[in-house]
N, C-alpha and C positions, 0 to 999 in steps of 0.2 A: 374715651377722649372727653375731656372737659372743654368748656367754652374757651378757656384761656389757650388751649392747644389748637383750637379750631382756626383754620386759615381759609377763608372763603375762596381765595384765589386757587387753592388746591382743587376745588370742586366747581369752579366757574364754568368750564366747558361742559361737564356733565349736567350741571344745573340748567344751563341754557338749552341743551339738547332735550332734556326732559320736560321743562316747563316754559321755555322761551316764548311759546305762542300763547301763553295765558296772560290775562290782565293782572293777576296777582304777581307774576314775575315782573312785568313791566312796572307796576306800581312800586314793588320792592326796589327795583333798580333806580327808579327816580328818587325815592326817599333816601336810600343809602348813599347815593351820590352827593347828597347835601350835608351828610354828617361830618362833624369835626371830631377831633381826638376825644374831647370831653364827652361828646354824645356816645361814642363807641365805648368809653369807659362806663357810662351810665347803663348802656344796653347790657354790657357784660355783667355788671353788678346786679342788675335787675334779673337777668336770666339765671344767674347763680342762685339768687334768692327764690325765684320761682321753682327752680329744680330742687332746692333744699326743702321747700314747703311741700312739693309733691312727694319727695322721699319720706318726709315726716308723716304725711298722711298714709303713705304706703305701709310704713312700719306700724301705724296705730289703728287704722280703720279699713273698712271695706271701700271699694271704689264708688259705691253709691252713698257714702256718708256725706254729711254736710261739709266736713273738713276736706274730703277728697274732691268734691264738686267745686268748692270754693278755690282750691288749688288749681283745678283744671280751668276754671273761669279766669283766674289770674294769668294762666299760661296763654289762653286765647286772647285776652286783652293785651298782653305783652306783644304778641305777634301783630295785633291790629294797631297798636300804638307805634311800633317801630318799623314794620315791614309792609304789610298789606292788610286790607280789610278782611278779617278772618271771621266769617259768620259761622254758625254752628255746623252747617253742612261741610264747609271747608275744614273746620277743626276736626270733625269726625274723620274725614279723608286723610288729613295730615297725620293724625294719631294712628290711623290704620297703617300708614306708611312707616311709622316709628317701629311697628312690630314686624312688618313685612320686608323692610329694607335693612340689610345687615349693618350698614354704616350708622343709620339712625338708631337701630336697636342697641348697637355697641356703645354709642354715645350715652344713652340714658341708662343702660344696664351697667355701665362703669360706675355709676353712682350707687346703684343697688340692683342686684340681680332680679330681673322681673319687673323693673320699674317701667320700661317701655309699655309692656302689656297693661300695667296698672294705669298709666296715663291714658291709654286708649279707652279702657273701661270707664275711668272717671270722666273723660271727655264725652263719651257716649251717654253716660248717666246725666251729666250736666246739660247736654243738648235735649234729652228727653224732658228733663225738668223745665227747661226754658220753653219748650213747645207746649207743655201742659199749662204753663203760667200765662200763656197768651190769651 
């Protein structure tokens, strides 16, 4: 499934059941409620670019390469910019879910088989790098 086929309303009940008691969920709900059509178009275009960059890194490099970690960092920042504050620990957990949850895995693996696992590995490598840079 690509982002253009993604319809949040199809997952609203499940999303609220799974994460409704988290600050990230509440923050995302507040932010998304303010977005206009042009915001949603920008989010879609940015997400597609982030996913394209992740797929290019996947095809070219290992998950701990500079290109892969930069793509993972862009992914983390995209989430923080548009949805909720996504620190490195949250990003690790989120990308773990990309592998462990069939819907998320299918979303990313539709771009390239194994992409979800690569994103997780790159996000974890990026978080380790950020921790050592502190």
